[in-house]
Structures are given as structure tokens and as C-alpha cells.
C-alpha positions in Angstrom: 24.2 -14.3 -8.0 22.4 -17.4 -6.9 20.7 -15.5 -4.1 19.6 -12.8 -6.5 18.1 -15.3 -9.0 16.3 -17.1 -6.3 14.9 -13.8 -5.1 13.7 -13.1 -8.7 11.8 -16.3 -8.7 10.2 -15.6 -5.4 9.1 -12.1 -6.6 7.5 -13.1 -9.9 4.0 -13.7 -8.4 4.1 -10.4 -6.7 5.2 -8.6 -9.9 2.4 -10.2 -11.9 -0.1 -9.1 -9.3 1.3 -5.5 -9.2 1.1 -5.3 -12.9 -2.7 -5.6 -12.9 -3.2 -3.3 -9.9 -0.9 -0.6 -11.1 -2.5 -0.7 -14.5 -5.7 0.6 -12.9 -3.7 3.2 -10.9 -2.3 4.5 -14.2 -5.8 4.9 -15.7 -7.0 6.6 -12.5 -4.1 9.0 -12.4 -4.7 10.1 -16.0 -8.4 10.4 -15.5 -7.7 12.8 -12.6 -5.6 15.1 -14.9 -2.0 13.8 -14.5 0.2 13.2 -17.5 1.3 9.6 -18.3 4.9 10.4 -17.3 3.8 11.9 -14.0 1.9 8.7 -13.1 4.9 6.6 -14.0 7.3 8.7 -12.0 5.0 8.5 -8.9 5.0 4.7 -9.1 8.8 4.5 -9.7 9.7 6.6 -6.6 6.9 5.7 -4.1 5.7 2.1 -4.6 2.7 2.3 -2.3 -0.7 1.5 -3.6 -2.9 3.0 -0.9 -0.5 5.9 -0.5 -0.5 6.7 -4.2 -4.3 6.5 -4.4 -4.7 9.0 -1.5 -1.8 11.1 -2.7 -3.1 11.6 -6.2 -6.5 12.6 -5.0 -4.9 15.3 -2.9 -2.6 16.4 -5.6 -5.5 17.4 -7.9 -6.5 19.9 -5.3 -3.5 22.2 -4.9 -2.6 23.6 -1.5 -3.6 20.7 0.6 -0.1 19.9 1.7 -1.0 19.3 5.4 -3.7 16.9 4.3 -1.2 15.0 2.1 1.4 14.9 5.0 -1.1 13.5 7.5 -2.7 10.9 5.1 0.7 9.6 3.9 2.1 9.3 7.4 -1.0 7.4 8.5 -1.1 5.1 5.5 2.6 4.3 5.2 3.8 4.2 8.8 3.2 0.4 8.7 6.3 0.1 6.5 8.4 1.3 9.4 7.1 -1.5 11.6 7.6 -4.0 8.9 11.2 -2.9 8.5 11.9 -3.2 12.2 10.4 -6.7 12.2 12.4 -7.8 9.1 15.6 -6.4 10.5 15.6 -9.2 13.0 15.9 -11.7 10.2 18.5 -10.1 7.9 22.1 -11.3 7.7 25.1 -9.4 9.2 26.0 -8.2 5.7 22.7 -6.4 5.4 23.7 -3.1 7.0 24.6 0.5 6.3 23.7 2.0 2.9 22.2 -1.3 1.9 19.4 -1.0 4.4 18.8 2.6 3.4 18.5 1.8 -0.3 16.7 -1.6 -0.1 14.3 -0.3 2.6 12.6 1.7 -0.2 11.2 -1.6 -1.6 9.4 -2.6 1.5 5.7 -3.4 0.7 3.2 -5.7 2.3 3.8 -8.5 -0.2 7.6 -8.2 -0.4 7.8 -8.1 3.4 5.6 -11.3 3.6 7.8 -13.2 1.2 11.2 -12.0 2.7 10.0 -12.7 6.3 9.7 -16.4 5.4 13.4 -16.5 5.1 15.6 -17.2 8.1 18.6 -15.3 6.9 17.8 -12.5 4.4 20.8 -11.6 2.3 20.9 -8.2 0.5 21.0 -9.9 -2.9 18.1 -12.1 -2.1 16.0 -9.2 -1.0 16.9 -7.2 -4.1 15.9 -10.1 -6.2 12.5 -10.4 -4.4 11.9 -6.6 -4.9 13.1 -6.3 -8.6 10.1 -8.0 -10.3 7.4 -6.2 -8.2 9.1 -2.8 -8.9 9.2 -3.5 -12.6 5.6 -4.8 -12.6 4.3 -1.8 -10.7 6.1 0.7 -12.9 5.2 -1.1 -16.2 1.6 -1.6 -15.2 1.3 2.1 -14.4 2.8 3.0 -17.8 0.4 0.8 -19.7 -2.6 2.0 -17.8 -1.6 5.6 -18.2 -1.0 5.3 -22.0 -4.2 3.4 -22.6 -6.1 5.8 -20.3 -5.4 8.5 -22.9 -7.3 6.7 -25.6 -10.1 5.0 -23.7 -13.5 6.7 -23.4 -14.3 8.3 -20.0 -17.0 5.7 -19.2 -14.6 2.8 -19.6 -11.9 4.6 -17.7 -14.3 5.2 -14.8 -15.2 1.5 -14.7 -11.6 0.3 -14.7 -10.7 2.7 -11.9 -12.9 0.6 -9.6 -10.5 -2.3 -10.0 -8.0 -0.8 -7.6 -10.5 -0.9 -4.8 -10.9 -4.6 -5.5 -7.3 -5.1 -4.4 -8.1 -3.5 -1.1 -11.1 -5.7 -0.7 -9.0 -8.8 -1.5 -6.6 -7.8 1.3 -9.3 -7.0 3.9 -12.0 -9.7 3.4 -9.9 -12.9 4.0 -8.7 -11.9 7.5 -12.1 -10.4 8.3 -13.8 -13.7 7.6 -11.4 -15.5 9.9 -11.3 -13.0 12.8 -14.3 -11.4 14.4 -12.3 -8.5 15.9 -10.9 -7.6 12.5 -14.4 -7.8 11.0 -15.7 -5.4 13.6 -12.9 -3.0 13.1 -13.5 -3.1 9.3 -17.2 -2.4 9.9 -16.4 0.5 12.2 -14.0 2.1 9.7 -16.6 1.6 6.9 -19.3 3.3 9.0 -17.0 6.2 9.8 -16.1 6.5 6.1 -19.8 6.7 5.2 -20.3 9.4 7.8 -17.5 11.5 6.3 -18.9 11.0 2.8 -22.7 11.5 3.4 -23.1 13.7 6.4 -23.0 17.4 5.3 -21.1 18.5 8.4 -18.2 16.2 7.6 -18.4 16.1 3.9 -16.1 19.1 3.3 -13.3 17.5 5.2 -10.5 16.6 2.7 -10.3 12.9 1.8 -6.8 12.5 3.1 -7.7 13.7 6.6 -10.9 11.6 6.7 -9.0 8.5 5.7 -6.5 9.1 8.5 -9.2 9.8 11.1 -11.1 6.6 10.1 -8.0 4.5 10.3 -6.9 5.9 13.7 -10.3 5.8 15.4 -11.1 2.3 14.2 -7.7 1.0 15.3 -8.1 2.6 18.8 -11.6 1.2 19.2 -10.4 -2.2 18.1 -7.4 -2.1 20.5 -9.7 -1.1 23.4 -12.4 -3.8 22.6 -10.0 -6.6 21.7 -6.7 -6.1 23.5 -4.0 -8.7 22.7 -2.0 -10.0 25.7 1.8 -9.8 25.4 3.9 -13.0 25.6 5.2 -11.8 29.0 1.7 -11.6 30.5 0.8 -15.0 29.0 3.8 -16.7 30.6 2.9 -15.1 33.9 
């Protein structure tokens, strides 16, 4: 129980942050035509900000299942790598069904907090994840309900806030690292091409997001390769 309570304390800042961001997602989902309960259900069973943003935009255009599949795989594959990395720090009791169930809660922020621990117990990880999950779900509910009564102009303005979260994630590392800054600029240029050039404008948003992410990452890897620890030692 002590491990769970300690995890709860560690997860409070994440939960408060998720509350504000998911509030905006709830408003955006309702503005695109979803019901309040649909928006809440999405947040309860997915817990992925970028994935939900891309997914909802595809859902309002029925039939684009391949687009949704590609975009979600591209956006959310990072969670698999986080899980693999975190598996090297979990206790021996963290196995079997516990990994399957608690792996659902892996997000960027939860991973970052849990990774600071030398020996992650299942109860500790569950505690870290509890508040963020509640914050994400509750924020979506509040945003979705308020979105039903706010005028369209206000809803449109508030929907921009979710993009502020992505900027807050990208800008700090881009300011510290020139390679990251260049990759961000490349992806932004590619995104503008897909948005403004008539030839590419008809490509679904989910596909264009995936292409921009993959191409920018490949260019960054080619221009700024990172030496492995083995090569450095040699």
C-alpha cells in the first residue's frame, strides 16, 4: 500500500497537466460532431493525446480505416519502445498479466517518472498511472460537457490549446539540440507542403502526419547519426 500511495503522489503533477490538455480534447471532439460520452470513452480506453487527436479527425470521415491504422501505428509505436526500456527497471514481481494490464498506462510522462525509479513495483506503477488516467478522463468529460454550451467561436479558440501542449514538448529539446531543431523544421515544411500544395492537399491527414514523421526521422538519422556505445568504446 505504501508503494501505491507513493506512486499516487508522483502522479499528481501529471494528472493536473492532463486535466487541462484533455479538457481541450473534449471540446474539440464535440466540435467535430462526437457525443460527450463518445469523447470520454475514447479517453478512457486509449490515453494517447496525439493518437486521439489524429484518430478523431479520421473518425469524422467514415471509411478511412487504412488511414487510421497507419497514423495510429506511426504515432503510438513509441510506446512499445518505452515499454521495452522500462522492462529493464521493473521488479521480478512485475510480470505476466500485470505487464499486460499496466502496460496500457504507458505515456510519455508516466514513463519518464517511472524510469527514474531503480526498481519499479507493480503497485508503484499503478499509483503513478492512477491520477493521470483520472485527470485525462475527467478533463475530457468537463471539456465535452462545456463544449455543448459554448458558442462555436469560443470552442474553436479553445481547441488551439491542445496544439500548445505539442509545442511545449517540442520546443525545449529543439532549443537545446540543433539536430532536433532541424528535424522539427523539416517536418514543419513537409506538413505545410501537404496542407498548401494542391497536389498533396487531398491526402488524408492521418497519412500525411505519418509521412511527415517518417521522412523527417529518416533525414535526421542520415544527417545526424548517433554512435552506439560499442563503437565509442572501440
